[in-house]
C-alpha positions as CSV (number, residue, x, y, z in Angstrom):
1,M,-11.1,-3.9,-5.0
2,L,-11.3,-0.3,-3.8
3,P,-7.9,1.1,-2.9
4,L,-8.9,2.0,0.7
5,S,-10.9,-1.2,1.3
6,D,-7.8,-2.8,3.0
7,F,-8.4,-0.6,6.0
8,F,-11.7,-2.4,6.7
9,Y,-10.3,-5.8,7.3
10,S,-9.8,-7.2,10.8
11,D,-6.1,-7.2,10.3
12,P,-5.3,-4.3,7.9
13,Y,-1.5,-4.7,8.4
14,A,-1.5,-8.2,6.9
15,T,-3.8,-7.1,4.0
16,L,-1.8,-3.9,3.3
17,M,1.6,-5.8,3.4
18,D,0.5,-8.6,1.1
19,G,2.6,-8.3,-2.1
20,V,4.9,-5.5,-0.8
21,L,8.3,-5.6,-2.5
22,Y,9.9,-2.9,-0.4
23,G,9.2,-0.4,2.3
24,K,11.0,2.5,3.8
25,Y,10.6,4.7,6.9
26,L,11.1,8.4,5.8
27,G,10.9,10.0,9.3
28,I,8.6,12.4,11.0
29,H,6.8,14.8,8.6
30,Q,3.7,17.0,8.8
31,A,0.4,15.9,7.5
32,E,-2.8,17.9,8.1
33,G,-0.9,20.0,10.6
34,S,0.3,17.1,12.8
35,P,3.6,15.3,13.1
36,C,3.3,11.9,11.5
37,H,5.5,8.9,10.8
38,H,6.0,8.9,7.0
39,L,6.3,5.5,5.3
40,T,6.5,4.5,1.7
41,F,5.9,1.1,0.1
42,G,6.1,-0.5,-3.4
43,Q,4.1,-3.3,-4.8
44,E,3.9,-4.5,-8.4
45,G,2.2,-1.7,-10.3
46,L,1.5,0.4,-7.1
47,Y,3.6,2.8,-5.1
48,W,2.0,4.2,-1.9
49,Q,2.8,6.4,1.0
50,I,1.1,6.7,4.4
51,W,1.4,9.2,7.2
52,I,0.5,7.9,10.7
53,D,-0.1,10.3,13.6
54,T,2.7,10.2,16.3
55,G,0.3,10.9,19.1
56,D,-1.6,8.7,21.6
57,K,-3.9,7.5,18.8
58,P,-1.7,6.4,15.9
59,L,-4.3,6.7,13.1
60,P,-3.6,7.3,9.4
61,R,-3.7,11.0,8.6
62,K,-2.9,10.8,4.9
63,L,-2.6,8.2,2.1
64,Q,-1.2,8.7,-1.4
65,L,-1.5,6.0,-4.1
66,T,0.3,6.1,-7.4
67,Y,-0.5,3.4,-10.0
C-alpha cells in the first residue's frame, strides 16, 4: 500500500490510527509558513509526524514518514 493512500479512504482517521502504538501532541509549530498542530505517532516499523493547519480549514500541511 502507498504511504499516503490512507488519506483517500472515506474515514482517514480510522485508517491512519489502525495499529498505532502511541501518539503525542507536540504543540503548535510552523509548516510551510503556517501555524500547525504538530502530532507524532508510532506503529510497528513506522514512525510518522503530521502537521495540521490551525486555521478554518484544518488540512494536513506536512507529513513525515520514517520506516
